[in-house]
Each structure stands twice: as structure tokens, then as C-alpha cells.
C-alpha positions as CSV (number, residue, x, y, z in Angstrom):
1,M,132.3,65.0,159.8
2,Y,128.5,64.9,159.6
3,T,125.6,63.8,157.6
4,K,123.2,66.6,158.6
5,K,121.3,68.3,155.8
6,E,121.7,71.7,157.5
7,Q,125.5,71.7,157.1
8,T,125.3,71.3,153.2
9,P,125.5,75.1,152.6
10,W,128.8,74.9,154.7
11,L,130.2,72.3,152.8
12,E,129.0,73.8,149.3
13,K,130.8,77.0,150.2
14,L,133.9,75.3,151.2
15,L,134.2,73.2,147.8
16,I,133.4,76.1,145.8
17,Y,136.3,78.1,147.6
18,V,138.4,75.2,146.9
19,N,137.2,75.0,143.3
20,Q,137.9,78.8,142.8
21,H,141.3,79.0,144.4
22,K,144.1,77.1,142.4
23,G,146.7,75.5,144.5
24,T,144.2,75.1,147.4
25,E,143.6,71.4,148.8
26,L,141.0,70.1,150.9
27,I,141.8,67.1,153.2
28,V,139.0,65.4,155.0
29,G,140.0,63.2,157.8
30,I,137.1,60.6,158.3
31,G,137.2,57.9,161.0
32,S,135.9,54.4,161.2
33,T,132.5,54.3,162.7
34,V,129.1,53.8,161.0
35,D,128.6,57.9,161.3
36,E,131.8,58.3,159.7
37,E,131.0,55.8,156.9
38,L,127.6,57.8,156.2
39,S,129.7,61.1,156.3
40,R,132.0,59.8,153.6
41,I,129.1,58.8,151.3
42,F,127.5,62.4,152.3
43,M,130.7,64.0,151.1
44,E,131.0,62.3,147.8
45,T,127.4,62.7,146.9
46,E,127.7,66.5,147.6
47,L,130.8,66.4,145.2
48,E,128.7,64.6,142.7
49,R,125.7,67.0,143.2
50,L,127.9,70.3,142.7
51,A,129.8,68.9,140.0
52,L,126.7,68.0,137.8
53,E,125.3,71.3,138.9
54,G,128.5,72.9,137.1
55,K,129.8,74.5,140.6
56,L,132.8,72.7,140.6
57,D,134.8,72.4,137.3
58,K,138.2,72.1,138.8
59,I,137.7,69.8,141.8
60,H,139.6,66.1,141.5
61,M,138.9,63.8,144.3
62,K,141.4,61.5,145.8
63,K,140.2,58.6,148.2
64,T,142.8,57.1,150.3
65,G,142.5,54.2,153.0
66,Q,140.7,51.1,153.4
67,G,138.3,50.1,150.6
68,Y,139.8,52.6,148.0
69,S,142.4,52.2,145.4
70,E,144.3,54.9,144.0
71,N,142.2,57.1,141.8
72,E,143.1,57.5,138.0
73,V,143.6,61.3,137.4
74,K,144.9,63.0,134.2
75,K,148.6,64.0,134.4
76,E,147.7,67.8,134.2
77,E,145.1,67.4,136.9
78,K,146.0,67.6,140.4
79,E,143.6,66.1,143.3
80,N,142.4,68.9,145.4
81,V,140.0,67.3,147.5
82,I,141.7,64.0,149.1
83,I,139.6,61.9,151.9
84,K,141.8,60.3,154.3
85,D,140.9,57.5,156.8
86,C,141.9,58.7,160.3
87,R,141.4,55.7,162.7
88,N,143.3,56.9,165.7
89,E,145.1,60.0,167.5
90,T,148.3,59.2,165.8
91,E,146.6,59.5,162.1
92,I,145.1,62.8,163.3
93,M,148.3,64.3,164.4
94,E,149.9,63.2,161.2
95,L,147.2,64.6,159.0
96,L,147.6,67.8,161.1
97,N,151.0,68.1,159.9
98,D,149.9,68.7,156.3
99,V,147.2,71.2,156.7
100,R,147.3,75.0,157.4
101,I,143.7,75.5,158.7
102,I,141.1,73.3,160.5
103,F,137.4,73.6,159.6
104,D,135.0,72.1,162.0
105,M,131.5,72.3,160.5
106,E,129.9,70.8,163.6
107,K,127.4,73.0,165.7
108,E,129.0,71.8,169.0
109,P,133.0,72.3,169.0
110,D,135.2,69.2,168.9
111,L,137.2,69.7,171.7
112,Y,139.8,66.8,170.9
113,L,140.1,68.4,167.5
114,Q,140.5,71.9,169.0
115,I,143.2,70.8,171.5
116,A,144.9,68.9,168.7
117,G,145.0,72.2,166.6
118,I,146.6,74.0,169.2
119,S,149.3,71.4,169.7
120,A,150.0,71.3,166.1
121,G,149.7,75.5,165.8
122,V,147.1,75.0,163.1
123,P,144.3,78.0,163.1
124,M,140.9,76.5,163.3
125,I,137.5,77.7,161.9
126,V,134.6,77.0,164.0
127,R,130.9,77.7,164.1
128,R,130.7,78.3,167.8
129,K,133.0,79.8,170.4
130,S,134.8,77.8,172.6
131,Q,137.6,78.2,175.3
132,Y,140.4,77.2,173.1
133,I,139.6,79.2,169.9
134,S,140.0,83.1,170.1
135,H,138.5,85.1,167.0
136,E,141.5,86.4,164.8
137,K,144.1,85.0,167.1
138,N,144.3,81.0,166.8
139,G,141.1,80.8,164.8
140,W,137.9,82.3,163.3
141,I,134.5,82.2,164.9
142,L,131.9,82.1,162.1
143,E,128.5,83.8,162.4
144,D,127.2,82.6,159.0
145,E,128.4,80.6,156.1
146,K,129.0,83.9,154.3
147,Q,131.8,84.8,156.4
148,L,133.7,81.4,155.2
149,E,135.6,82.8,152.4
150,E,136.7,85.8,154.5
151,A,137.9,83.3,157.3
152,F,139.9,81.3,154.7
153,D,141.5,84.2,153.1
154,Y,142.5,85.6,156.6
155,F,144.8,82.6,156.9
156,L,145.7,81.6,153.5
157,K,146.3,85.0,151.8
158,G,150.0,85.6,152.9
159,L,151.5,84.3,156.1
160,E,151.2,87.1,158.6
161,N,147.9,86.0,160.0
162,W,148.9,82.4,160.1
163,N,152.1,83.1,161.8
164,R,150.4,85.1,164.4
165,S,148.1,82.4,164.9
166,L,150.8,79.8,165.5
167,V,152.6,82.1,168.1
168,Y,149.4,82.5,169.6
169,S,148.7,78.9,170.0
170,V,152.2,78.2,171.3
171,H,151.7,80.8,174.0
172,K,148.1,79.3,174.7
173,A,149.8,75.9,175.0
174,A,152.6,77.1,177.2
175,G,149.6,78.6,179.5
176,Y,148.6,74.9,180.1
177,T,152.1,73.7,181.3
178,N,150.7,73.3,184.7
179,G,149.1,69.9,183.4
180,A,145.7,71.2,182.6
181,I,146.1,70.4,178.8
182,V,147.5,66.9,179.6
183,R,144.5,66.2,182.0
184,K,142.2,67.4,179.1
185,W,143.9,65.2,176.5
186,K,143.7,62.3,178.8
187,E,140.0,63.0,179.6
188,L,139.4,63.1,175.8
189,L,141.3,59.9,175.1
190,E,139.4,58.0,177.8
191,A,135.9,59.2,176.4
192,Q,136.8,58.0,173.0
193,G,138.6,54.8,173.8
């Protein structure tokens, strides 16, 4: 996640997309460091700001994990923005079981997340090209925030592009059977732990 003001337009576009597309959920995975706590506060502040501006009339947030109790939501309203704690690799992989797209708003690619996405077969929308993401194959490389809706629609409207991405990821992962991806996982885990 992030706390940088420059990423506010990305978050705003994302939340407006969720607000406009009934049945779409946004799951935000947040870790346990000070930066992630600031990210959580930033996310909540942006949600409140956009709601007050009248841009988010159909957003209902649920926060789970340490320090949160279940939110009370009217029975006819379903949570469509969910903030979850992800404190380790197992929790991240469990979270990826429940998502159809990963969106990394960071300027610099999160290689751990990209490798996890390939392993889980989940397409990824990113802001910068990397060796793991191929445009319109297993992800979408954004040029600016105006493309965000197009990128989400590409993978969410129907299953054809999403399934193609899954097959591409399986082939990409198979290309690393010589141990390269295992070495990369170990490097990333050692760097984080």
C-alpha cells in the first residue's frame, strides 16, 4: 500500500470504479509495519473524503484483523471495500485465492507480489513494466490513471481475458521450472524476513 499524495488519483479512480460496478469488491491487504498503518489511515481518510464529496454512495467498508471489530452494516448493504491484515506470506497467498485482479499502485513494481500473482494465476495491473508482467497477457501496464477502468474491464467483463491470463501465467511459471522462480522466492523472502 502507500501513503503518497501522488497516488490519490489512482485510489480515487479505483474506488469510483468499485462504486459504479455493482458486485465488485475491493480487498485491500495491509501488513503490520508503521508504513502499512499509515496506509490504512490514508485509505480510510480517502474513503471518507470521497463519500463526503458524494462520489461514493454505494461503498460500504469492512475492516478485519487486529484492532477492528466487525462493522455493523444494514442487511441490504454488502461490504464492497474490505481491509484485511496480511502479516506473512501465507496470509498473502490466502488473500490471492479470493481475488480476480491484483492492482499495485506503487511506482516501483512489487516483485514479491508479482511472483505471488503468477503463482496464483491472478492477472496484475501495474504502473511500470517488469519482467514478470506482460501487457494484456498476464496483466496490464498502465500509462496513466485514465486507463484504469479499461484495464479492469479487460479482465472483469467476461472470463475470456482472465482465463487467457491464467493460462499465460501457468506457462510463464513453467518456464521457471529450472529453479529460477524458487531462487527468486527465496531471495524475496530473505530480504523481507
